[in-house]
C-alpha positions in Angstrom: 0.1 0.4 0.0 2.5 2.9 0.9 4.9 1.4 -1.7 2.3 2.2 -4.2 1.5 5.4 -3.0 5.0 6.9 -2.2 7.6 4.8 -4.4 6.3 7.4 -7.6 7.2 10.4 -5.3 10.4 9.1 -4.1 11.6 8.0 -7.4 11.3 11.9 -8.5 13.0 13.1 -5.4 16.1 11.1 -6.6 15.9 11.9 -10.2 15.9 15.6 -9.3 18.1 14.9 -6.2 15.7 16.5 -4.1 18.0 16.6 -1.0 15.4 18.2 1.2 12.5 16.3 0.0 14.8 13.1 0.6 15.9 13.7 4.0 12.3 14.3 5.1 11.2 11.3 3.7 14.0 9.7 5.9 13.0 11.8 9.1 9.2 11.8 8.7 8.2 8.2 8.2 8.4 5.0 10.5 11.6 2.9 9.7 9.3 0.1 8.7 7.0 1.9 6.1 10.7 3.6 4.6 11.9 0.1 4.2 8.6 -1.0 2.6 9.1 1.7 0.1 12.5 0.6 -0.8 11.9 -3.0 -1.6 10.7 -2.0 -4.7 14.1 0.0 -5.6 17.4 -1.5 -6.7 20.3 -1.7 -4.3 21.8 1.2 -5.6 18.8 3.5 -5.4 18.2 2.0 -1.7 22.4 3.0 -1.0 21.1 7.1 -2.6 18.0 7.3 0.1 19.8 5.8 2.8 22.6 8.2 2.2 20.1 11.3 3.3 19.4 9.4 6.8 20.9 9.8 9.8 23.4 6.7 11.1 20.6 5.4 13.6 17.7 6.0 11.3 19.6 4.4 8.5 20.4 1.2 10.8 16.4 1.0 11.8 15.5 1.2 8.4 18.4 -1.4 7.1 16.9 -3.6 10.0 13.4 -3.6 8.7 14.6 -4.7 5.0 14.0 -8.2 4.0 17.2 -10.4 5.1 18.0 -11.0 1.3 18.3 -7.6 0.7 20.2 -6.5 3.8 22.7 -9.1 2.4 22.9 -7.8 -0.9 23.0 -4.3 0.8 26.2 -5.3 3.0 27.8 -7.2 -0.1 27.6 -4.0 -2.0 28.9 -1.4 0.2 32.6 -0.4 0.8 34.5 -0.2 4.2 33.5 3.0 4.8 29.9 2.8 4.1 30.2 -0.8 6.0 31.9 0.0 9.1 29.6 3.0 11.3 26.4 0.6 9.9 27.6 -2.7 11.4 29.1 -0.7 14.9 25.7 1.0 15.2 23.6 -2.4 14.4 22.4 -4.3 17.6 24.4 -7.1 18.5 21.3 -9.7 17.6 20.5 -8.2 14.4 24.2 -8.0 13.5 24.1 -11.9 14.0 21.0 -12.7 12.0 22.8 -10.8 9.2 26.4 -12.8 9.5 24.7 -16.2 9.7 23.6 -15.5 5.9 27.1 -15.0 5.0 30.0 -17.5 4.6 33.2 -17.7 6.7 35.4 -15.6 4.8 32.6 -12.7 4.7 31.6 -12.9 8.3 35.4 -12.6 9.2 36.0 -9.4 7.0 32.8 -8.2 8.9 34.1 -8.7 12.2 37.6 -6.9 11.9 35.6 -4.0 11.3 34.8 -4.1 15.0 36.2 -3.3 18.1 37.6 -6.3 20.2 35.0 -6.1 22.8 31.9 -6.2 20.1 33.5 -8.4 18.3 34.1 -10.9 21.1 30.4 -10.4 22.2 29.0 -11.4 18.1 31.4 -14.4 18.2 29.6 -15.8 21.3 26.3 -15.3 20.2 27.3 -16.8 16.6 28.5 -19.9 18.6 25.3 -20.6 20.2 22.9 -23.7 18.3 20.9 -22.6 16.1 17.2 -21.8 17.1 18.1 -21.3 21.1 18.0 -18.9 23.3 21.2 -17.9 22.4 20.7 -17.6 18.9 18.2 -14.8 18.9 18.9 -13.2 22.7 20.8 -9.6 22.4 23.3 -8.6 25.2 22.0 -4.8 25.5 20.2 -4.7 28.2 20.2 -3.0 31.6 21.2 -4.5 34.8 21.9 -3.3 38.4 23.9 -4.4 41.9 21.3 -5.0 44.7 22.9 -2.7 47.0 22.5 0.5 45.6 20.1 3.1 46.5 17.1 3.9 43.9 18.5 7.3 42.9 21.9 5.8 42.5 20.1 3.1 40.4 18.3 5.9 38.3 21.3 7.7 37.7 23.2 4.8 36.4 19.9 3.5 34.1 20.6 7.0 32.6 24.1 6.2 31.0 22.8 2.4 30.1 19.8 3.7 28.4 21.3 4.5 25.5 23.1 1.3 24.7 20.1 -0.7 26.2 17.3 -2.3 24.1 15.0 -1.9 26.4 14.9 -0.3 30.5 11.6 -1.5 31.4 13.2 -4.5 33.1 16.1 -3.9 35.0 17.8 -6.9 36.2 19.7 -7.6 39.5 23.0 -9.1 39.7 25.3 -9.9 41.9 29.6 -9.4 41.5 29.5 -12.6 39.6 26.7 -11.6 37.1 24.1 -14.1 38.6 20.8 -13.1 38.1 19.3 -12.2 41.7 16.3 -10.6 40.5 14.7 -7.9 38.8 12.7 -4.6 39.1 10.6 -2.3 36.8 11.3 1.0 35.8 8.2 1.9 37.0 8.6 0.6 40.6 12.1 2.5 40.8 10.5 5.8 39.5 7.8 5.4 42.2 10.0 4.6 44.6 12.0 6.6 47.3 15.2 7.7 46.4 16.8 6.4 49.5 14.9 3.2 49.3 17.4 0.0 48.7 17.2 -1.6 45.3 17.5 -5.0 47.0 14.6 -4.2 49.4 12.2 -3.6 46.1 13.4 -6.0 43.6 11.2 -9.2 42.5 13.2 -12.4 43.5 10.6 -14.7 41.5 12.8 -13.8 38.5 11.4 -16.3 35.3 14.7 -17.0 33.5 15.8 -19.2 30.2 18.8 -21.3 30.1 21.0 -20.2 26.9 20.3 -23.4 25.4 16.6 -23.4 25.8 14.5 -24.5 22.3 13.6 -20.7 21.1 10.0 -22.2 20.5 9.5 -22.8 24.2 10.9 -19.4 24.8 8.2 -17.7 22.8 5.6 -20.3 24.2 6.8 -18.9 27.6 6.9 -15.4 27.0 3.5 -15.3 25.6 1.9 -17.0 28.9 3.3 -14.7 30.9 2.6 -11.7 28.7 6.5 -10.7 29.1 8.0 -7.9 27.4 11.3 -9.1 27.9 13.0 -12.4 29.3 16.5 -12.8 31.1 18.6 -15.6 29.6 21.3 -17.3 31.6 24.0 -19.8 31.3 25.3 -23.0 32.9 26.4 -21.0 36.2 22.9 -18.8 36.2 25.1 -15.9 35.0 23.1 -13.1 32.9 24.4 -13.5 29.6 21.4 -11.8 27.3 17.3 -11.1 27.4 14.9 -12.0 24.5 12.5 -9.3 23.7 9.0 -9.2 22.4 9.6 -8.3 19.1 12.0 -11.3 18.6 9.7 -13.3 19.8 7.0 -12.3 17.3 9.6 -13.3 14.6 9.9 -16.6 15.8 6.1 -17.4 16.6 6.0 -16.1 12.8 8.6 -18.1 11.1 7.1 -21.2 13.6 3.9 -21.0 12.2 4.9 -20.6 8.8 6.9 -23.7 8.8 4.3 -25.4 10.7 1.7 -24.9 7.8 4.1 -25.7 5.2 4.8 -29.0 6.8 1.2 -29.6 7.0 0.6 -29.2 3.8 3.7 -31.9 2.9 6.3 -29.0 1.7 9.5 -29.3 2.7 10.5 -25.6 5.0 11.4 -22.6 2.7 14.5 -20.9 3.9 13.4 -17.7 2.5 9.9 -16.1 1.7 8.1 -18.2 -1.2 8.5 -15.2 -3.7 12.6 -14.9 -3.2 12.9 -19.1 -3.3 14.2 -20.1 -6.7 11.5 -22.0 -8.8 14.2 -25.0 -8.4 14.5 -24.9 -5.0 10.6 -24.7 -4.2 10.0 -27.8 -6.6 12.7 -29.7 -5.0 11.4 -28.7 -1.3 7.7 -29.5 -2.8 8.9 -32.8 -5.2 10.0 -35.0 -2.4 6.9 -35.3 -0.4 4.7 -35.2 -3.6 6.5 -38.3 -5.3 6.3 -40.1 -1.9 2.1 -39.3 -2.0 2.4 -40.0 -5.7 3.4 -43.7 -4.8 1.3 -44.0 -1.8 -1.6 -43.3 -4.5 -0.7 -46.7 -6.7 -0.7 -48.3 -3.2 -4.8 -47.6 -2.8 -4.7 -48.9 -6.6 -3.3 -52.1 -5.3 -5.5 -52.8 -2.6 -8.5 -51.8 -5.0 -7.7 -54.4 -7.2 -7.8 -57.2 -4.6 -11.3 -56.2 -4.3 -11.9 -56.2 -8.0 -14.4 -59.6 -8.0 -16.4 -57.9 -5.7 -16.6 -54.8 -7.4 -17.4 -56.9 -10.4 -20.4 -58.9 -8.7 -21.7 -55.8 -6.8 -21.0 -52.7 -9.4 -22.6 -50.2 -7.2 -20.1 -50.4 -4.5 -17.6 -48.5 -6.7 -20.1 -45.7 -6.7 -19.0 -45.1 -3.0 -15.4 -45.3 -3.0 -14.6 -41.8 -3.2 -17.3 -40.9 -0.6 -16.0 -43.3 2.0 -12.0 -42.6 1.8 -12.4 -38.6 1.0 -14.6 -38.9 4.5 -11.8 -40.7 6.4 -9.1 -38.5 5.2 -11.5 -35.1 5.8 -11.9 -36.3 9.8 -8.5 -37.3 10.2 -6.9 -34.0 8.9 -9.4 -31.9 11.1 -8.2 -34.1 14.3 -4.8 -33.7 13.2 -4.6 -29.9 12.7 -6.5 -29.3 15.9 -4.0 -31.7 17.9 -0.8 -30.4 16.1 -2.1 -26.6 17.1 -2.6 -27.5 20.7 0.7 -28.8 21.2 2.2 -26.0 19.1 1.1 -23.5 21.6 1.8 -26.1 24.5 -1.5 -26.8 26.0 -1.1 -30.4 26.1 1.0 -32.4 28.5 1.6 -36.1 29.1 -1.7 -35.8 31.8 -4.2 -34.2 29.0 -3.5 -37.2 26.6 -6.0 -39.4 27.9 -8.3 -36.7 27.6 -7.9 -35.7 24.4 -8.0 -38.8 23.0 -11.3 -39.7 24.9 -12.8 -36.1 23.4 -11.7 -36.9 19.6 -13.3 -40.3 20.1 -16.7 -39.1 21.3 -16.4 -36.4 18.6 -15.8 -39.1 16.1 -18.7 -41.3 16.9 -21.0 -38.1 17.1 -19.9 -36.9 13.6 -19.6 -40.8 12.3 -23.5 -41.5 13.1 -24.4 -38.0 12.3 -23.0 -38.6 8.8 -24.4 -42.4 9.0 -27.9 -40.7 9.0 -27.6 -38.3 6.7 -25.8 -40.8 4.2 -28.9 -43.1 4.6 -31.4 -40.6 3.6 -29.0 -39.2 0.7 -28.6 -42.8 -1.1 -32.1 -43.5 -1.3 -32.8 -43.4 -5.3 -29.3 -44.9 -6.0 -29.4 -48.1 -4.3 -31.5 -50.1 -2.3 -31.9 -49.4 1.8 -30.4 -52.9 1.8 -27.3 -51.9 0.1 -27.3 -48.5 1.6 -26.5 -50.4 5.0 -22.7 -51.1 3.7 -22.3 -47.3 3.4 -24.1 -46.4 6.6 -22.3 -48.7 8.8 -18.8 -48.0 7.0 -19.0 -44.0 7.6 -18.7 -44.3 11.3 -16.3 -46.9 11.3 -14.4 -44.6 8.8 -14.6 -41.2 10.9 -13.7 -42.8 14.2 -10.9 -44.4 12.9 -9.9 -41.0 11.1 -10.1 -39.1 14.4 -8.0 -41.8 16.5 -5.5 -41.8 13.6 -5.2 -38.2 13.3 -5.0 -37.8 17.0 -2.4 -40.7 17.9 0.3 -40.2 15.2 1.1 -36.3 16.1 1.3 -37.5 19.8 3.8 -40.4 18.7 5.8 -38.4 17.0 6.1 -35.7 19.3 7.3 -38.7 22.2 9.7 -39.4 19.9 11.2 -35.8 20.0 10.1 -35.3 16.4 8.2 -32.4 15.2 4.2 -33.4 15.0 3.8 -31.3 11.7 5.9 -33.6 10.0 2.6 -35.9 9.6 1.2 -33.7 7.2 -2.4 -33.5 5.7 -1.9 -35.1 2.9 0.3 -37.8 4.4 -2.7 -38.7 6.6 -5.2 -38.7 4.1 -3.4 -41.2 1.9 -3.0 -43.5 5.0 -6.9 -43.2 5.6 -7.4 -43.8 1.8 -5.8 -47.2 2.2 -7.5 -47.6 5.5 -10.9 -46.6 4.2 -10.6 -48.9 1.3 -9.8 -52.2 3.3 -12.5 -51.3 5.8 -15.5 -50.4 3.3 -14.9 -53.8 1.3 -14.7 -56.0 4.2 -17.7 -54.2 5.7 -19.4 -55.3 2.2 -18.1 -58.5 2.5 -19.7 -58.6 6.0 -23.3 -57.2 5.1 -23.9 -58.8 2.0 -23.4 -62.1 2.8 -25.9 -62.1 5.5 
């Protein structure tokens, strides 16, 4: 929206070298809006616009650009342009950028930084991918506990320019072990002579540096934290994770789960920036597997070919039976996987979930069976319809059970439940539904 409205005007300002207009463009709009407009420009044009921005605003805009555009810009910059940019970037955003580069490029960038900043970023780069350490920032506010509120506020004034947030202030001892925290609000409202130790909250919730990022995101969402402290194995405070980084994690995890449930290997970049061959490869593996699974259904149907020749009307309801079972299983799997992703399912609640899905399957199965009996009149006789109305409840209950049990089983083996994709479950139910349908037919029609 903003790009369509502002892009022509921006291009005109670039063409006319309108210094005043370009500076106003950089200062008046939110950095995210500016980044959205700049995405439609070439890298050379983006660099031209950024020259009219102050250093801090320039960094803010670059950090809002897509990761691939950030990388292209950095690779096209000379030392003079790159040095102030990487020095001003927050450590976590700098690490996100460096993780996309090869080893040689990373070393060239790190050589531009001061030793203390270089050591800090190397440590962040060393943490496992998708861990709390990989998404945390080392720019946080901390205080010793034995000082007064007045002294604390004076120290915060000095720390604030280099801290990502000062709403939560973390209290540490001489060895930087986390002892508690205090909010800026409580500090401001307290008497200046009060000692911080007496005001801090000692019941502090923290995460280990090796904790999975998805669990961190669930924790922050559960407690509505703006930030959470990260500690190492010695309980020393090493960084914080802020709510904006958690939002990125939640979006990334949700996108990955959706893609897996659609039988697509997760894309490393956005869909529109991913090369066509990469998309074909990531989709093709599962698609070929499901294609082969379809032949299994054909072989199963062939084994009941004699029965189909005797009772030709049975073929009319094969698509109905397998679609019903697959749809029921896919619904259940989606609900269960999402429940697990939100952290709402534990070992104690698994039996309750299975029982609920069994009851839901029975309710839905018998409701659809009654509906099927009515709708089948005119196509087959009432006696023949017994095959369909008997199969439907069975296949729906089986679908709900399979859709519930398979994701839970994957989770128990330490695997991602989203691997149990909707198309895969549907393919499994196709085979199961065919076998069930024809065996019910043999049982009913032999009476």
